[in-house]
C-alpha positions as CSV (number, residue, x, y, z in Angstrom):
1,M,0.0,0.0,0.0
2,P,1.5,3.4,-1.0
3,A,2.2,5.9,1.8
4,Q,-0.8,7.8,3.0
5,H,-0.7,11.6,2.6
6,T,-2.0,14.2,5.1
7,I,-3.5,17.7,4.8
8,N,-2.3,21.0,6.3
9,S,-4.5,21.0,9.4
10,N,-3.7,24.5,10.5
11,R,-4.7,25.9,7.1
12,L,-8.0,24.1,7.1
13,Q,-8.8,25.1,10.6
14,H,-8.1,28.7,9.9
15,R,-10.3,28.7,6.8
16,I,-13.2,27.1,8.7
17,Q,-12.9,29.7,11.5
18,T,-12.7,32.6,9.0
19,L,-15.7,31.4,6.9
20,A,-17.8,30.8,10.0
21,D,-17.7,34.5,10.8
22,I,-19.2,35.5,7.4
23,G,-22.9,35.9,7.9
24,R,-22.8,35.1,11.7
25,K,-25.3,37.1,13.8
26,G,-25.7,37.8,17.5
27,D,-27.7,34.6,18.1
28,G,-24.6,32.6,17.0
29,G,-26.3,31.4,13.9
30,V,-25.0,31.8,10.3
31,Y,-27.3,33.7,7.9
32,R,-25.7,33.1,4.5
33,M,-28.7,32.4,2.3
34,A,-28.0,31.8,-1.4
35,L,-27.0,35.1,-3.2
36,S,-27.6,37.2,-0.1
37,P,-24.9,39.8,0.7
38,A,-23.3,37.4,3.2
39,D,-23.2,34.6,0.6
40,L,-21.7,37.0,-2.0
41,E,-19.0,38.0,0.6
42,A,-18.2,34.3,1.2
43,R,-18.0,33.7,-2.5
44,A,-15.5,36.6,-2.9
45,W,-13.5,35.4,0.0
46,L,-13.4,31.8,-1.5
47,G,-12.3,33.2,-4.8
48,N,-9.4,35.0,-3.2
49,E,-8.4,31.8,-1.3
50,I,-8.4,29.9,-4.6
51,T,-6.2,32.3,-6.5
52,T,-3.8,32.8,-3.5
53,A,-3.4,29.0,-3.5
54,G,-2.2,29.1,-7.1
55,L,-5.2,27.2,-8.4
56,E,-7.3,28.2,-11.4
57,L,-10.5,30.1,-10.4
58,R,-13.5,29.4,-12.6
59,T,-17.1,30.5,-12.2
60,D,-19.7,29.0,-14.5
61,P,-23.1,30.5,-15.7
62,A,-24.9,28.9,-12.7
63,A,-22.5,30.8,-10.3
64,N,-20.8,27.6,-9.2
65,I,-17.2,28.5,-8.1
66,S,-14.4,26.0,-8.9
67,A,-10.7,25.7,-7.9
68,C,-9.0,23.7,-10.7
69,W,-5.7,21.9,-10.8
70,K,-4.5,20.3,-14.0
71,P,-7.5,21.5,-15.9
72,E,-5.9,20.7,-19.2
73,L,-6.4,17.0,-18.6
74,P,-9.5,15.7,-20.5
75,T,-11.4,14.3,-17.4
76,R,-11.8,15.5,-13.8
77,V,-12.4,14.2,-10.3
78,L,-14.6,16.7,-8.5
79,S,-15.2,17.3,-4.8
80,G,-17.2,20.0,-3.0
81,S,-20.5,21.1,-1.5
82,H,-22.0,24.5,-0.9
83,L,-21.4,27.8,0.9
84,D,-25.0,28.9,1.4
85,S,-26.9,28.2,4.6
86,V,-30.4,28.1,6.0
87,P,-31.3,31.0,8.3
88,G,-29.7,30.6,11.8
89,A,-27.4,27.7,10.6
90,G,-24.3,26.1,12.0
91,H,-20.9,26.8,10.4
92,L,-20.2,23.4,8.9
93,D,-23.1,22.3,6.8
94,G,-21.9,22.6,3.2
95,A,-19.0,24.8,4.1
96,L,-16.9,22.0,5.4
97,G,-17.2,20.1,2.1
98,V,-16.1,23.1,0.1
99,L,-13.1,23.9,2.4
100,A,-12.0,20.3,2.7
101,A,-12.1,19.9,-1.1
102,L,-10.1,23.1,-1.5
103,E,-7.5,21.9,1.0
104,C,-7.2,18.5,-0.7
105,V,-6.7,20.0,-4.2
106,E,-4.2,22.6,-2.8
107,R,-2.3,19.8,-0.9
108,I,-2.1,17.6,-4.0
109,K,-0.7,20.6,-5.9
110,E,1.9,21.1,-3.2
111,L,2.8,17.4,-3.2
112,D,3.1,17.5,-7.0
113,I,1.4,14.1,-7.3
114,P,1.3,12.8,-10.9
115,L,-2.4,12.7,-12.0
116,K,-4.3,11.0,-14.9
117,H,-7.3,13.2,-14.2
118,G,-7.7,16.8,-13.3
119,L,-9.0,17.9,-9.9
120,E,-11.7,20.4,-9.1
121,A,-13.0,21.7,-5.8
122,I,-16.5,23.1,-6.3
123,A,-18.9,25.3,-4.4
124,F,-22.4,24.8,-5.7
125,T,-25.1,27.5,-5.8
126,D,-28.2,27.4,-3.6
127,E,-28.1,23.9,-2.2
128,E,-30.3,24.9,0.7
129,G,-33.3,25.8,-1.4
130,R,-33.8,29.6,-1.1
131,F,-34.9,29.5,-4.8
132,G,-35.9,25.8,-5.0
133,G,-32.8,23.9,-4.0
134,M,-29.7,22.4,-5.5
135,L,-29.8,24.8,-8.5
136,G,-26.0,24.8,-9.0
137,S,-25.6,21.0,-9.1
138,Q,-28.8,20.7,-11.1
139,A,-27.4,23.1,-13.7
140,L,-24.1,21.1,-13.9
141,A,-26.1,17.9,-14.4
142,G,-28.3,19.3,-17.1
143,Q,-31.5,19.2,-15.0
144,L,-32.3,23.0,-14.8
145,S,-34.8,24.3,-17.3
146,P,-35.6,27.9,-18.3
147,G,-39.2,27.4,-17.0
148,V,-37.9,26.5,-13.5
149,I,-35.6,29.5,-13.5
150,L,-38.3,31.9,-14.5
151,A,-40.7,30.6,-11.8
152,A,-38.1,30.5,-9.0
153,R,-38.6,32.9,-6.2
154,D,-37.9,32.9,-2.4
155,L,-40.4,33.2,0.4
156,N,-40.2,37.0,0.3
157,G,-41.0,37.1,-3.4
158,V,-37.5,37.8,-4.6
159,T,-37.0,36.2,-8.0
160,L,-34.0,34.1,-8.9
161,T,-33.6,36.2,-12.0
162,D,-33.3,39.4,-9.9
163,A,-31.0,37.8,-7.3
164,M,-28.7,36.5,-10.0
165,A,-28.6,39.8,-11.8
166,A,-27.7,41.6,-8.5
167,A,-24.8,39.2,-8.3
168,G,-23.7,39.9,-11.8
169,F,-25.2,36.8,-13.6
170,D,-27.9,36.2,-16.1
171,A,-30.2,33.5,-14.7
172,Q,-31.3,32.4,-18.2
173,Q,-27.8,31.4,-18.9
174,M,-27.7,28.9,-16.0
175,P,-28.4,25.8,-18.1
176,L,-25.2,26.6,-20.0
177,A,-23.3,25.3,-16.9
178,E,-24.2,21.7,-18.0
179,R,-21.1,19.6,-18.2
180,D,-20.4,16.9,-20.8
181,R,-20.5,13.7,-18.7
182,K,-17.6,12.4,-20.7
183,T,-15.4,15.0,-18.9
184,L,-16.4,13.8,-15.4
185,H,-14.5,10.9,-13.9
186,A,-15.9,10.9,-10.3
187,F,-17.3,13.1,-7.5
188,V,-16.8,12.8,-3.7
189,E,-18.5,15.0,-1.1
190,L,-17.4,15.3,2.5
191,H,-20.2,16.4,4.8
192,I,-21.2,16.4,8.4
193,E,-23.7,13.6,9.1
194,Q,-26.4,16.0,10.5
195,G,-27.7,13.1,12.6
196,P,-26.7,11.3,15.8
197,V,-25.6,7.8,14.5
198,L,-21.8,8.3,14.2
199,D,-21.6,10.3,17.4
200,S,-23.6,7.7,19.3
201,M,-21.2,5.0,18.0
202,N,-18.1,7.1,18.6
203,C,-17.2,6.3,15.0
204,P,-15.2,8.9,13.0
205,I,-16.3,8.0,9.5
206,G,-19.6,7.3,7.8
207,L,-19.3,5.4,4.5
208,V,-22.4,6.5,2.7
209,Q,-24.1,3.8,0.6
210,A,-27.1,5.7,-0.7
211,I,-28.8,9.1,-0.4
212,T,-32.4,9.3,0.5
213,G,-35.1,10.3,-1.9
214,L,-38.2,12.2,-0.7
215,F,-41.6,13.4,-1.7
216,K,-43.4,16.3,0.0
217,W,-47.2,16.8,-0.2
218,E,-49.4,19.7,0.9
219,I,-52.7,18.0,2.1
220,T,-56.0,19.8,2.6
221,L,-58.9,18.4,4.5
222,E,-62.2,20.3,4.5
223,G,-65.2,19.8,6.7
224,E,-67.5,22.4,8.2
225,S,-66.8,25.2,10.6
226,N,-69.4,25.4,13.4
227,H,-70.0,26.6,16.9
228,A,-67.8,24.7,19.4
229,G,-70.5,24.7,22.1
230,T,-73.6,23.8,20.2
231,T,-72.3,21.2,17.7
232,P,-72.5,17.7,19.2
233,M,-69.3,15.7,18.8
234,N,-70.9,13.0,16.7
235,M,-72.3,15.6,14.3
236,R,-69.1,17.4,13.6
237,R,-67.0,17.5,10.4
238,D,-63.8,18.5,12.2
239,A,-60.9,18.8,9.8
240,L,-58.4,18.8,12.7
241,Q,-59.7,15.4,13.9
242,G,-58.9,14.1,10.4
243,V,-55.3,15.4,10.7
244,V,-54.9,13.8,14.1
245,D,-56.3,10.5,12.8
246,F,-54.0,10.6,9.8
247,A,-51.0,11.5,11.9
248,S,-51.6,8.6,14.3
249,Q,-51.2,6.2,11.4
250,L,-47.8,7.4,10.2
251,Q,-45.9,4.7,12.1
252,R,-48.3,2.0,11.1
253,V,-47.7,2.8,7.4
254,L,-44.0,2.8,7.9
255,D,-44.0,-0.5,9.7
256,E,-46.1,-2.2,7.0
257,Y,-44.6,-0.7,3.9
258,G,-41.3,1.0,4.8
259,T,-37.8,0.0,5.9
260,C,-35.5,1.0,8.7
261,H,-34.5,3.9,6.5
262,S,-38.0,5.2,6.0
263,R,-39.1,8.6,7.6
264,A,-42.4,10.4,7.6
265,T,-43.0,13.8,9.0
266,I,-45.9,16.3,9.3
267,G,-43.8,19.4,9.8
268,K,-46.4,22.2,9.2
269,L,-50.1,22.5,10.1
270,Q,-52.6,25.3,9.7
271,V,-56.1,25.2,11.0
272,F,-59.0,27.5,9.8
273,P,-60.6,29.6,11.0
274,G,-58.3,29.2,14.0
275,A,-60.6,30.3,16.8
276,A,-60.9,28.7,20.2
277,N,-64.6,28.4,20.0
278,V,-65.0,27.2,16.4
279,V,-64.9,23.7,15.1
280,P,-62.0,23.7,12.6
281,G,-63.6,23.5,9.1
282,K,-60.3,23.3,7.2
283,A,-56.8,22.0,7.9
284,V,-53.8,22.3,5.6
285,F,-50.6,20.3,6.4
286,T,-47.5,18.9,4.9
287,L,-46.3,15.3,4.7
288,E,-42.7,14.6,3.9
289,V,-41.6,11.0,3.3
290,R,-38.1,9.7,2.7
291,D,-36.4,6.4,1.9
292,T,-33.3,5.2,0.0
293,D,-35.3,2.8,-2.2
294,A,-37.5,4.1,-5.1
295,E,-39.9,1.1,-5.0
296,V,-40.3,1.5,-1.2
297,M,-41.1,5.2,-1.7
298,K,-43.8,4.3,-4.3
299,Q,-45.4,1.8,-1.9
300,L,-45.3,4.4,0.9
301,G,-46.9,7.0,-1.4
302,D,-49.7,4.6,-2.3
303,A,-50.3,3.6,1.3
304,F,-50.5,7.2,2.5
305,Q,-53.0,8.0,-0.3
306,R,-55.2,5.0,0.8
307,T,-54.9,6.2,4.5
308,L,-55.9,9.7,3.5
309,F,-58.9,8.4,1.6
310,A,-60.0,6.3,4.6
311,V,-59.6,9.2,7.1
312,A,-61.5,11.6,4.9
313,R,-64.4,9.1,4.5
314,K,-64.4,8.3,8.3
315,H,-64.7,12.0,9.2
316,D,-66.8,13.1,6.3
317,L,-64.2,15.4,4.9
318,V,-63.2,16.5,1.4
319,K,-59.5,15.7,0.7
320,N,-57.0,17.1,-1.7
321,F,-53.2,16.9,-2.0
322,V,-50.6,18.7,-4.1
323,I,-47.2,17.3,-4.7
324,L,-44.7,20.1,-3.7
325,S,-41.5,18.3,-4.5
326,E,-40.1,14.9,-5.5
327,L,-36.5,13.8,-5.3
328,P,-35.5,10.3,-6.3
329,P,-33.1,8.3,-4.1
330,A,-29.6,7.9,-5.4
331,P,-27.3,4.9,-4.7
332,C,-23.7,5.8,-4.4
333,S,-21.2,4.4,-6.9
334,E,-19.9,1.0,-5.7
335,W,-16.5,1.9,-7.1
336,V,-16.3,5.2,-5.2
337,V,-17.6,3.6,-2.0
338,E,-15.0,0.8,-2.3
339,T,-12.3,3.3,-2.9
340,V,-13.3,5.3,0.2
341,R,-13.4,2.0,2.2
342,Q,-9.9,0.9,1.1
343,Q,-8.5,4.3,2.0
344,A,-10.2,4.4,5.4
345,E,-8.6,1.0,6.2
346,A,-5.2,2.2,5.0
347,L,-5.5,5.2,7.3
348,G,-6.6,3.0,10.2
349,L,-10.0,4.7,10.5
350,A,-13.0,3.0,11.8
351,Y,-16.1,3.4,9.6
352,H,-19.8,2.7,9.6
353,A,-21.7,1.9,6.4
354,M,-24.9,4.0,6.4
355,P,-27.4,5.9,4.2
356,S,-27.8,9.6,4.1
357,G,-31.1,10.7,5.5
358,A,-30.7,14.2,4.1
359,A,-30.5,15.3,0.5
360,H,-27.1,16.6,-0.9
361,D,-25.6,17.9,-4.1
362,C,-24.0,14.4,-4.5
363,Q,-27.5,13.1,-5.2
364,T,-27.8,15.3,-8.3
365,I,-24.2,14.7,-9.5
366,S,-24.7,11.0,-9.2
367,S,-26.9,11.2,-12.3
368,V,-23.9,12.2,-14.5
369,T,-20.8,10.5,-12.9
370,H,-19.6,8.0,-10.3
371,A,-20.4,9.7,-7.0
372,G,-20.0,9.0,-3.3
373,M,-20.0,10.7,0.1
374,I,-18.0,10.7,3.3
375,F,-19.7,11.6,6.6
376,V,-18.0,12.9,9.8
377,P,-19.9,12.9,13.1
378,S,-22.2,15.7,14.3
379,K,-22.1,16.2,18.0
380,G,-25.5,15.2,19.4
381,G,-26.8,14.9,15.9
382,K,-27.4,18.7,15.8
383,S,-27.4,20.6,12.5
384,H,-29.2,23.6,10.9
385,S,-28.6,25.3,14.2
386,P,-25.8,27.3,16.0
387,H,-25.3,24.1,18.1
388,E,-23.9,22.3,15.1
389,W,-20.5,21.0,15.9
390,T,-17.9,18.4,14.9
391,A,-14.6,17.9,16.7
392,F,-11.7,19.0,14.7
393,K,-10.0,15.6,15.1
394,D,-12.9,14.1,13.2
395,I,-12.8,16.9,10.6
396,E,-9.1,16.2,10.1
397,A,-9.6,12.4,9.8
398,G,-12.4,12.9,7.3
399,T,-10.4,15.4,5.2
400,N,-7.3,13.1,5.2
401,L,-9.6,10.3,4.0
402,L,-10.9,12.6,1.3
403,L,-7.4,13.6,0.3
404,N,-6.3,10.0,-0.2
405,T,-9.5,9.0,-1.9
406,L,-9.1,11.9,-4.4
407,I,-5.5,10.9,-5.1
408,K,-6.5,7.3,-5.7
409,L,-9.4,8.3,-8.0
410,A,-7.4,10.8,-10.0
411,S,-4.2,8.7,-10.3
């Protein structure tokens, strides 16, 4: 087995600390939403780090930022994630994957390792979904249409077109970021787990086998609003009782049709008219379902539709649901997974084979090249919050694993 290489830990730690302060507010959270002033500041900072490292800085029409080494080679190995955050985020989600990739590419340049494939560290635009989610990686994979771009707007009504223009880009040019898949050799993304599994096992590395798919529905149940004091219980058409009945059956459906990787969540609920003395005549809620197997997801979708029909009939309610989003599950490349596994063993790192319960850019990129992920532990499983934390020894271990994996893939 060839000698294993190591990163410049001090440099990586300094960059993590510096980027963490961009967009941080008084509550300790990071507010670096896609194409916001804080995101643009982070992007400018990253560009300066890339050029200072002696790497070639490229920005494509989708505003993805790349640090390239040996770009003249016909095919490339990519690694990266995203700089943008949810409101009040932690400092590692996405950002760690970008900075780890940059460190690895810069370190390989310094080591002057002979390569058969070029290297590229990439920061994708809008992974967190301010304008719909994963726009940068979707553009690279050829999955972004002009219609989606025109319709995209954030919760405050700001359009993607205007936000891109303010950042100096033409949104209608975003599909031109599509890459010829013949130029892509592999992709590896390092990410915090965002869950409690690795931390509970005291295991430094997650070997990701597959990335979950999901579907999200907005469900409406309509009955009849009426006086809460004069309407007998057995004569009510209470929309909220329908929601309660449906919610109580989530676990049953998962037990009958799901797997250990299945998840179902009702995360948002609105009741109308919303008065203490009025029987709720209408309820609107979301259902989000996840699994790593496409057939299982279909079975779950069918089962939840049957359950919804039965609940509506039982409570004399009118039902309707709208599909808000669908994302297919993505298995990781067996070749990439095996390469990561071999390098983990060579480094003496314990690892745990597991799925990703969250969606990532890797999911999109897997449609155009061999792709895989490496997880490092999240303390207490906390993420999307100022309490998000990963011990630097685990960050260092994961980045060293990424470094040696990229060397193997690109050599």
